[in-house]
C-alpha positions as CSV (number, residue, x, y, z in Angstrom):
1,M,26.6,-11.7,15.6
2,R,24.2,-8.7,15.5
3,Y,20.5,-9.4,14.9
4,N,19.4,-9.2,11.2
5,L,18.1,-5.7,10.9
6,Y,16.1,-6.5,7.8
7,S,14.2,-9.4,9.5
8,V,10.5,-9.3,10.3
9,K,10.6,-12.6,12.2
10,N,7.7,-13.0,14.7
11,K,6.3,-9.5,13.8
12,N,2.6,-9.0,13.8
13,I,1.9,-7.5,10.3
14,V,-1.5,-6.2,9.3
15,I,-1.9,-5.8,5.5
16,S,-4.9,-4.1,3.8
17,G,-5.6,-4.5,0.1
18,A,-3.8,-7.8,0.5
19,S,-4.8,-9.5,-2.8
20,S,-2.9,-7.0,-5.0
21,I,0.2,-8.2,-6.9
22,I,2.7,-6.4,-4.7
23,A,0.9,-7.4,-1.5
24,L,1.0,-11.1,-2.5
25,K,4.7,-10.8,-3.2
26,T,5.3,-9.1,0.2
27,I,3.3,-11.7,2.1
28,E,5.2,-14.5,0.4
29,K,8.6,-13.0,1.4
30,F,7.5,-12.1,5.0
31,L,6.2,-15.6,5.6
32,E,9.7,-16.8,4.8
33,D,10.8,-14.8,7.9
34,D,8.1,-16.4,10.0
35,A,6.1,-13.2,10.4
36,V,2.5,-13.4,11.6
37,I,0.4,-12.0,8.8
38,Y,-3.2,-10.6,9.2
39,T,-4.8,-9.7,5.9
40,I,-7.7,-7.4,5.1
41,V,-9.7,-7.7,1.8
42,S,-13.0,-6.5,0.6
43,S,-14.4,-9.4,-1.3
44,E,-14.8,-13.2,-1.3
45,K,-12.9,-13.3,-4.6
46,S,-9.8,-11.9,-2.8
47,V,-10.3,-14.4,0.0
48,K,-10.1,-17.2,-2.6
49,I,-6.9,-15.8,-4.0
50,L,-5.3,-15.7,-0.6
51,K,-6.5,-19.1,0.5
52,E,-5.3,-20.7,-2.8
53,K,-1.9,-19.2,-2.5
54,F,-1.2,-19.3,1.3
55,K,-3.6,-21.9,2.7
56,D,-3.9,-21.5,6.4
57,R,-0.5,-19.7,6.8
58,I,-2.2,-16.3,7.2
59,H,-5.2,-14.8,8.9
60,I,-7.9,-13.4,6.6
61,Y,-10.6,-10.8,7.4
62,V,-13.2,-9.4,5.0
63,C,-14.1,-5.8,5.5
64,D,-15.3,-2.8,3.5
65,L,-12.9,-0.1,4.8
66,C,-14.9,2.6,3.1
67,E,-17.4,2.5,6.1
68,D,-16.2,3.8,9.4
69,K,-18.4,1.4,11.4
70,N,-16.9,-1.6,9.6
71,V,-13.3,-0.6,10.4
72,K,-14.1,0.1,14.0
73,E,-15.7,-3.3,14.4
74,L,-12.8,-5.0,12.7
75,S,-10.3,-3.3,14.9
76,E,-12.1,-4.6,18.0
77,K,-11.5,-8.2,16.8
78,F,-7.8,-7.5,17.1
79,Q,-7.9,-7.0,20.9
80,L,-6.7,-10.6,21.2
81,V,-3.7,-9.8,19.1
82,S,-2.7,-7.0,21.6
83,K,0.0,-5.5,19.4
84,V,0.5,-4.6,15.8
85,D,4.2,-4.2,14.8
86,I,3.7,-3.2,11.1
87,L,0.8,-1.8,9.2
88,I,0.9,-1.8,5.4
89,N,-1.8,-0.3,3.1
90,F,-1.9,-1.5,-0.5
91,I,-5.4,-0.3,-1.1
92,G,-6.0,1.4,-4.5
93,I,-8.6,1.7,-7.3
94,A,-8.8,3.7,-10.5
95,G,-11.7,4.6,-12.8
96,D,-12.6,5.9,-16.1
97,E,-11.7,9.6,-15.6
98,T,-12.0,11.0,-19.1
99,K,-13.3,14.5,-19.1
100,D,-16.9,13.5,-20.0
101,K,-17.1,10.7,-17.4
102,L,-15.5,12.2,-14.3
103,N,-18.1,13.3,-11.9
104,E,-18.5,13.9,-8.1
105,E,-19.7,10.3,-7.5
106,L,-16.7,8.7,-9.2
107,F,-14.3,11.2,-7.6
108,M,-15.6,10.5,-4.1
109,K,-15.6,6.7,-4.7
110,I,-11.9,6.8,-5.7
111,F,-11.0,9.2,-2.9
112,N,-12.9,7.2,-0.3
113,T,-11.1,4.0,-1.2
114,N,-7.6,5.3,-1.9
115,F,-7.4,7.9,0.9
116,F,-10.1,7.9,3.5
117,S,-10.2,4.1,4.0
118,I,-6.5,4.3,4.9
119,V,-7.1,7.2,7.3
120,R,-9.8,5.2,9.0
121,F,-7.7,2.1,9.1
122,I,-4.7,3.8,10.7
123,K,-7.1,5.7,13.1
124,Y,-8.4,2.5,14.6
125,F,-5.4,0.2,14.3
126,S,-2.7,2.5,15.5
127,K,-4.0,2.1,19.1
128,Y,-2.3,-1.4,19.0
129,M,1.0,0.1,17.9
130,D,3.9,0.9,20.3
131,A,7.3,2.5,19.9
132,G,9.3,0.8,17.2
133,S,6.2,0.1,15.1
134,S,5.9,1.1,11.5
135,I,3.2,2.3,9.1
136,L,3.7,2.1,5.3
137,N,1.3,3.4,2.7
138,I,1.7,2.4,-1.0
139,A,1.0,5.5,-3.0
140,S,1.9,6.1,-6.7
141,T,4.3,8.2,-8.8
142,L,1.1,9.8,-10.0
143,G,0.8,11.4,-6.6
144,I,3.7,13.7,-7.5
145,R,3.1,14.1,-11.3
146,A,0.1,14.7,-13.5
147,I,-1.1,12.9,-16.6
148,P,-4.3,13.2,-18.5
149,N,-7.5,11.4,-17.4
150,S,-6.3,10.7,-13.9
151,I,-7.5,13.6,-11.8
152,A,-9.2,11.6,-9.0
153,Y,-6.6,8.8,-8.8
154,S,-3.6,11.2,-8.9
155,T,-5.2,13.6,-6.4
156,S,-6.0,10.8,-4.0
157,K,-2.5,9.5,-4.1
158,A,-1.1,13.0,-3.6
159,A,-3.3,13.4,-0.5
160,L,-2.0,10.0,0.8
161,I,1.6,11.1,0.4
162,H,1.1,14.4,2.3
163,F,-1.1,12.7,4.9
164,S,1.7,10.3,5.6
165,K,4.2,13.1,6.0
166,C,1.9,15.0,8.4
167,L,1.1,11.8,10.4
168,S,4.8,11.0,10.7
169,L,5.2,14.2,12.8
170,E,2.2,13.4,14.9
171,Y,3.4,9.8,15.6
172,A,7.1,10.5,16.0
173,P,6.7,11.2,19.8
174,R,5.2,7.8,20.1
175,G,8.1,6.2,18.3
176,I,5.9,5.1,15.4
177,R,7.2,5.7,11.9
178,V,5.0,6.6,8.9
179,N,6.3,6.4,5.3
180,C,5.2,6.0,1.7
181,I,6.4,4.2,-1.4
182,S,5.4,5.6,-4.8
183,P,5.8,3.0,-7.5
184,G,5.8,3.8,-11.2
185,Y,4.2,1.6,-13.8
186,F,4.3,-2.1,-13.2
187,Y,2.1,-4.9,-14.6
188,S,-1.2,-5.0,-12.7
189,D,-5.0,-5.0,-13.2
190,M,-4.8,-1.2,-13.5
191,T,-2.1,-1.2,-16.2
192,K,-3.1,-4.5,-18.0
193,S,-5.0,-2.7,-20.8
194,I,-2.0,-0.5,-21.5
195,V,0.7,-3.1,-21.4
196,D,-1.3,-5.6,-23.4
197,N,-1.7,-3.1,-26.2
198,Q,1.4,-2.9,-28.3
199,N,1.1,0.7,-29.4
200,S,0.1,2.1,-25.9
201,Y,2.9,0.0,-24.3
202,K,5.5,1.4,-26.7
203,N,4.3,4.9,-26.0
204,L,4.5,4.2,-22.3
205,L,8.0,3.0,-22.4
206,Q,9.1,6.1,-24.2
207,K,8.0,8.2,-21.2
208,I,10.2,6.1,-18.8
209,P,13.9,7.1,-18.9
210,M,14.9,3.5,-18.0
211,A,12.7,2.2,-20.8
212,R,11.1,-0.6,-18.9
213,L,8.4,-1.3,-16.3
214,L,9.0,-1.7,-12.6
215,E,9.1,-5.4,-11.6
216,S,6.9,-6.2,-8.6
217,D,9.8,-8.2,-7.1
218,E,11.9,-5.0,-7.0
219,I,9.4,-3.2,-4.7
220,V,9.4,-5.8,-1.9
221,P,13.1,-5.1,-0.7
222,F,12.2,-1.5,-0.2
223,I,9.1,-2.4,1.7
224,R,11.3,-4.6,3.9
225,L,13.8,-1.8,4.4
226,I,11.2,0.7,5.5
227,V,9.2,-1.5,7.9
228,S,12.1,-3.4,9.5
229,E,14.7,-2.2,12.0
230,A,17.0,-1.3,9.2
231,G,14.8,1.7,8.5
232,A,14.6,2.8,12.1
233,Y,15.5,6.4,11.3
234,I,13.3,6.7,8.2
235,T,10.0,8.5,8.8
236,G,8.0,11.0,6.7
237,A,9.7,9.7,3.6
238,N,8.2,9.1,0.2
239,I,10.4,6.7,-1.8
240,V,9.7,7.1,-5.5
241,M,10.4,4.0,-7.7
242,D,9.5,5.1,-11.3
243,G,12.6,4.6,-13.4
244,G,13.2,8.3,-13.5
245,T,9.8,9.2,-15.0
246,S,9.1,12.0,-12.5
247,C,12.4,13.6,-13.3
248,W,11.1,15.1,-16.5
C-alpha cells in the first residue's frame, strides 16, 4: 500500500503564532500523526494556553519576532534539531484603524507583526529546510479585498500574499514550497466583538454568499493538504476560504 500522502508523521514542524485558534486546532491534529511540534509564542499567557492543552507533548519557545536579534538567537537554538520539514506562520494582529486613529505608529506595529516578523522568521529558519520542505503563511481574505477601517491590517496581509508568491519562485530551485491560505471570517479574538453583537453579526452574514462563518475545523484539512506530500506540486498558491465573499 502506498504511503499516506496526507500524513505528517515524524515531521519536524515549527509553528509561529501558535496560540491562535487555528494553530491550536492544527497542532492537535498533527499530534495525532505523531509529528514533532515546535511552537513559537510571544507571551507567557500563550505559553500557559499551550501547556494546559498539550502538556509536554510539544516544544515551546517564547520570542518577540518583531526584533531581528531575537529571531536570529532563536534560530540558533534549533541547530540541534538539524532539519525543519514544515514551517507555518499564524501570526497576526489588528488594531483600531478608524480614520482618526490610524497613524504611522499603529501602521508600523501591525505591519511589523503581520509581515516583517514572518519575513525574519523565514529568513533565519529556512536554512534548516531541504528539498521537500514546505512553508505556509496564514494570510486573510482582506489581503485581496478592501473594507473600511482596515487599511494597515489588509495591506499587511496583501504584502504577505505577494511575498509568499515571490518567495516561492526563489525557493523552487531548492525544492522548498511556499504557499498561503486566506481565511474569511471565523470566530476569533479579532472577530469576537462583531460576532457577539447581534446586529453587526447579521450584517456580516449578509456579506457572505454562503451566509455563515468559516469553521476553524474546516481550515485544518487545507493546511494538511498544502504542507504534506499530497501538495507536492502546489507552490506560489493563495487558497481563499471565504464562502464566496471575495467574488462580489
